[in-house]
C-alpha positions in Angstrom: 13.8 -3.8 5.1 14.8 -4.3 1.4 13.1 -1.7 -0.9 11.8 -4.6 -3.2 10.2 -6.3 -0.3 8.6 -3.1 0.9 7.2 -2.4 -2.5 5.8 -5.9 -2.8 4.1 -5.7 0.7 2.7 -2.2 -0.2 1.4 -3.5 -3.5 -0.2 -6.5 -1.8 -1.9 -4.3 0.8 -3.1 -1.9 -1.8 -4.7 -4.8 -3.8 -6.4 -6.2 -0.7 -7.8 -2.8 0.2 -9.1 -2.3 -3.4 -10.8 -5.7 -3.5 -12.5 -5.4 -0.1 -13.7 -1.8 -0.8 -15.2 -3.0 -4.1 -16.9 -5.9 -2.4 -18.3 -3.7 0.3 -19.7 -1.3 -2.2 -21.5 -4.2 -4.1 -22.9 -5.4 -0.8 -24.2 -2.0 0.1 -25.9 -1.7 -3.3 -27.5 -5.1 -3.0 -28.7 -4.3 0.5 -30.2 -1.0 -0.6 -32.0 -2.8 -3.5 -33.5 -5.5 -1.2 -34.5 -2.9 1.4 -36.6 -1.1 -1.3 -38.5 -4.2 -2.6 -42.2 -3.4 -3.2 -45.2 -5.3 -4.4 -45.6 -5.4 -8.2 -41.9 -5.6 -9.0 -40.6 -8.4 -11.2 -37.6 -10.1 -9.6 -35.2 -13.0 -10.0 -33.9 -15.0 -7.1 -30.4 -16.4 -6.8 -31.6 -19.8 -7.9 -33.2 -18.4 -11.1 -36.8 -18.3 -10.0 -38.7 -15.4 -11.7 -41.7 -13.9 -9.8 -43.7 -10.9 -8.9 -43.4 -9.5 -5.4 -46.8 -9.8 -3.8 -46.1 -9.0 -0.2 -43.1 -7.8 1.9 -43.2 -8.8 5.6 -39.9 -8.1 7.4 -37.4 -10.6 5.9 -40.1 -12.7 4.2 -40.9 -11.9 0.6 -43.9 -13.5 -1.0 -43.4 -14.1 -4.7 -46.0 -15.1 -7.2 -45.3 -17.0 -10.4 -47.7 -18.9 -12.7 -50.5 -18.4 -10.2 -48.7 -20.0 -7.2 -47.2 -18.1 -4.3 -44.1 -19.0 -2.4 -42.3 -17.3 0.5 -38.6 -16.4 0.1 -36.1 -14.8 2.5 -35.2 -11.3 1.4 -31.5 -12.2 0.8 -32.5 -14.7 -1.9 -33.8 -12.0 -4.2 -31.0 -11.2 -6.5 -32.2 -8.5 -8.9 -35.0 -6.8 -10.7 -35.7 -8.8 -13.9 -38.1 -9.1 -16.7 -39.6 -12.6 -17.2 -37.9 -14.8 -19.7 -38.2 -13.7 -23.3 -41.6 -14.4 -24.8 -42.3 -15.3 -28.5 -42.9 -12.0 -30.4 -46.4 -11.7 -31.9 -45.1 -11.9 -35.5 -43.6 -15.3 -34.8 -46.7 -16.9 -33.3 -48.2 -19.8 -35.3 -51.8 -20.0 -36.5 -52.6 -22.0 -33.4 -51.2 -19.3 -31.2 -48.5 -21.4 -29.5 -45.3 -20.2 -31.2 -44.2 -23.8 -31.6 -42.8 -25.5 -34.7 -44.1 -28.8 -35.9 -41.6 -31.5 -36.6 -42.5 -34.1 -39.2 -42.9 -37.7 -38.1 -40.5 -38.9 -40.8 -37.3 -36.9 -40.2 -35.4 -38.9 -42.9 -36.8 -36.5 -45.5 -35.2 -33.5 -43.8 -32.0 -32.0 -45.2 -29.2 -32.4 -42.5 -27.6 -29.1 -43.7 -30.8 -27.1 -43.4 -30.7 -25.2 -40.1 -33.9 -23.4 -40.7 -32.2 -20.0 -40.6 -32.5 -17.6 -43.5 -29.6 -17.5 -45.8 -26.9 -15.0 -45.1 -25.4 -12.8 -47.9 
């Protein structure tokens, strides 16, 4: 066998071994995380659904979000997560919503005004 061919085959086998070992390690980590799910944890599913674990029954995980409950398969839970970012208290409007009112007549607005503070 030519030494160049042997080196190429050895390099290819080494790359395959490295990729599969890394994937297996990630799978073991994910399985360990899912095996330790407990009520009260904030999680995110693979589809982007945020919820709180309410009940764990075998492979069925009951998640609660906005007052409604849904049952998910354990493998659908992707990671621990905090819910999407809320509006900080100092940015909340007088009505408590954190929204910005847009004038009815937008022709009076300056198109170059982004609403951001000027940078120095």
